[in-house]
N, C-alpha and C positions, 0 to 999 in steps of 0.2 A: 271339609278342608279344601276342596277345590272351588269354594265359593258358589256352589250350586244353590240356586234360590229355593229349590225344594227341600234341601237338607241343611242349609245354613241356619240353624235355629238361633232364635234370640235368647240370650241368657237371662235368667231370672235370679233374684236374690236367693242365696244359699245353694245355688247349683254348683256342682263340682265337675271339673274337666280333667281327665286323666290321659297323659301321653306316656305310654309305656316304652321301654327300651327294646330294641331288637334282640331276639334270642341269640346268645353267644357274643353280643357286642361288648367290646372293652376298649378303653382308651389306649393309644399307642404308648408303649413303655420303651424308654431309651436308656442305653448303658454306654458309658464312655470307656474306651481302652486307650491308654496313653503310654508313651515311653517305647520300650524296646519290643514292640509287637510288629509283626511283618506288615500288617495293614491297620495302623492305628486309626481311631476315629470314633464317631458316635453311631451306634447301631440300634436299629429298631428291633426289639425282641420278637421272635416267633413264639407262638403258643407252646408252653412247656419247655422252652429253651433254657438250658442250664449254663453255668459258667464254663464248663468243659466244652459244651457245644459251641458257645460263642467264640472261645479262643481258637477252636479249630476253624471256624468260619473266617476268623481274622488272619488265618495263615500260621498260627502258632507264634512262638517267641523267636527273636533274633539270636544269633550266636553269642552276642555280648550281653545278653539279658542276665541280670543278677536276680534270680528268682527268690533267693533267701530274703531279699529286702523289698519284695513287692508290697504295695499298699492298696488295700481294698477299703473303700469308704461307702457308707450308706446313709441316706438322708434320714430315714426313720430311726436309725441308731443314734444319730446326732441329736435329733429331737428328744429322744428318750434320755440321753446323757444330760442334756440341758435341764430337763425336768427333774432328774435325780439330783443334779447339782444345786438347783434351787431348794429342793427339800432338805438336802444336807446342810445348806447355808442357814435355813430357818431353824433346824434342829440345833445347829452350833450356837446360834444366837440365844436360844432358850437355855442351853446348857451353861453358857457364859453368864447369863443373868442369874441363874440359880446359884452357880458357884460364888459369884460376887456377893450375893445376898447372904450366903452361909458364912463367908469370911467376915463380912461387915457385921453380922450378928455376934461375932466373937470379938468385937471391939478392935478389929484390925482394918479400918477403912483404907489406910495407905497401901497395905498389901493387896487388898481387894482391887483397888484401882490399878495397881501395877500389873497384876495378873490379867485383869480385864483388858488393859491396853495391849499386852503381849498377844493375847488370843485374838483380839480385834485385828492386829497387824497381820497375823497369820491368815485370818479370814479374808482380808483385803487382798493379800498376795494371791490367794487361791482364786478369788474372783477376777483379778486382773490378768491371770494366766490364760484365760479363755481356753479352757481345756476340752471343750466339746469338739472333738475331731470327727466322730462318727466312724472311727476305724474298727474294722472287724479283722481279727487276727486269723489269717489263713496261710498255711505253709503250702505254697503252690509248687514246691520242688517235686512233690509227689502228686501225680495226676489223680490218684485215688482221693486226695483230700479236697478236691474241688470239682471233680468230674460231674457229680450229681447235685452240686450246690445251686439252689434256686435263686433267681435274680429278681430284683425289684426295680421299678422305674427310678432313675436318678443314681443308680449304682455307678461307681467309678473305680477303675483298676489302673494303677500306675506301676510300671515295671522299669526300674532304673538300669543304667549300664553297670558293668562290673565296678564295685566299690573297692577302694584300697586304703581305707582309713578305719581306725577305731578311736573311741573317745574315753577319757577318764574325767569324771566330774565329781565335785564335792570337796571333802576335807582331805585333800592331798596338797603338797607344796606347790605343784605346778599343774593345775587342771588344764588339759590340752587335748587336742586331737592329733593322733600319731599316724604316720604312714604304716600300713600293714605290710611288713616286709617278709618275715619268715613264718612258716606254719608251726603249729604246736607251741605257740607262745601263750602262756596262761594269763589269767586275770592278775595274779600276783606279779608277773613280769611287767605288765603295763603299769601297774600301780607304782612299782619301783622306778619305772621310766618317768613317771610323773613326780618323782622326788620322794615317794613314800608317804605313809600315813602321818597326819598331824596328831598331836596329843588329843585334840578335840574330836577325833573321828570315832565313830561307833563301829568297831570292827565286827561285832556280832550281826549287824544288819546291813552289811554291804550286799548289793544286789546287781544283777546283770540284766540289761535290756537288750534282747536280741534284735537283729535287724528287722525281723518280721513283726516286732511289737510285743512278743511274749516276754515274760519276766521270770528270772530264776533267782531264788533266794537261798539262804542257808538252812531252810527247814528240811530239805531232803538231801542236799549235796553240799560239799565244801566249795563255795563259789570261787575262792581263791585258786583252786586247782583246775577250774574249767578252762579249756582252750578257747580263746576268743576267735571270732570270725569277722571278716570285713563287714563294716556297718554296725557292729556291736558297740554298746556303751556301758561302762561300769560306773555305778554311782556309790560314793562313800558318804553316807549321811553324817550329820553332826550329832554328837552325844549331848543330851540335854540333862543338866544337873540342877538340883535345887538344894540349897543349904538350909532352908527353913524346915523345922521338924514337925510342923503341924500336919496332922493326918490328911487334911483336905488337900494340901499341896501334893503330898505323896500320891494320893489317889488320882490326881490329874496328870501326872507325868506321862503315863502310858497313853492317855488320850491325846495329849499335845504332841507326843512323839509320832503317833500315827498320822496326825494332821500334817506334820512337817514332812514325813516320808511320802504321804500321798501327794503333796504339793510337788516334791522333787520328781516323783515318778511321772505325773501327768505333764509337767512342764517339759521334761526330757522327751517324752513321746511326741509332744506337739512340735518341738524343735526338730526332732528327727524327721517327722513327716514333711515339714516345710522345707528342710534341707534337701530331701529326696526329690521334692517336686521342682526345686530350682535346678 
């Protein structure tokens, strides 16, 4: 390798040259801390350094940091979300084609075309929403939740200032973002502040998106009675009804509803993340 004439061999056909890596060598891994951190910036990780270690090295959080709305994003998670989204889209196309064929076979080509158009519209909205954010939900209000959390190259943490708003989205008369004024105000209170529920609202499937990205549904608790916190958003989905009595339409209502609910959830999360970064 030093071009010594005695050792610099002439390569022949089918020879193999191996250049091995140094023991213990690894590429630099960098993590960004943004927002209300004492010393924000991009940090090169030490071996074995965790999120808790890095936050301590950055001086901790500022007094006006709103930890409940901190956003943690990871490149590998974003790539995984994009892959799953593509798989979901392909499966959705196959299901739509199968459903349309079944309806057309029953001599209902117009109904098959109408349902296919509706589902294609939902699929295009989901695709246009660009829902791959790479967000990992971590509640950093408690140090135990992140102290031993391992980090990867490209991870990013954003901690906003204290928030003073809550949002009501979906099937209410005045979807809006409201100033968070008093404590102990419930989801029901803010829905009434938005004009109340429309007749088209699906009361059973109202859900709450917390500032940290987690979601609360009616499966375990009564969402309407939950006390909202700054940065939270309540979503009132639309009720989907079909007047056609054919069994194939009834069987697809649940699937279509899930698609619509998923769309509303991921779009709201994306909007929340973008708003916090601004």
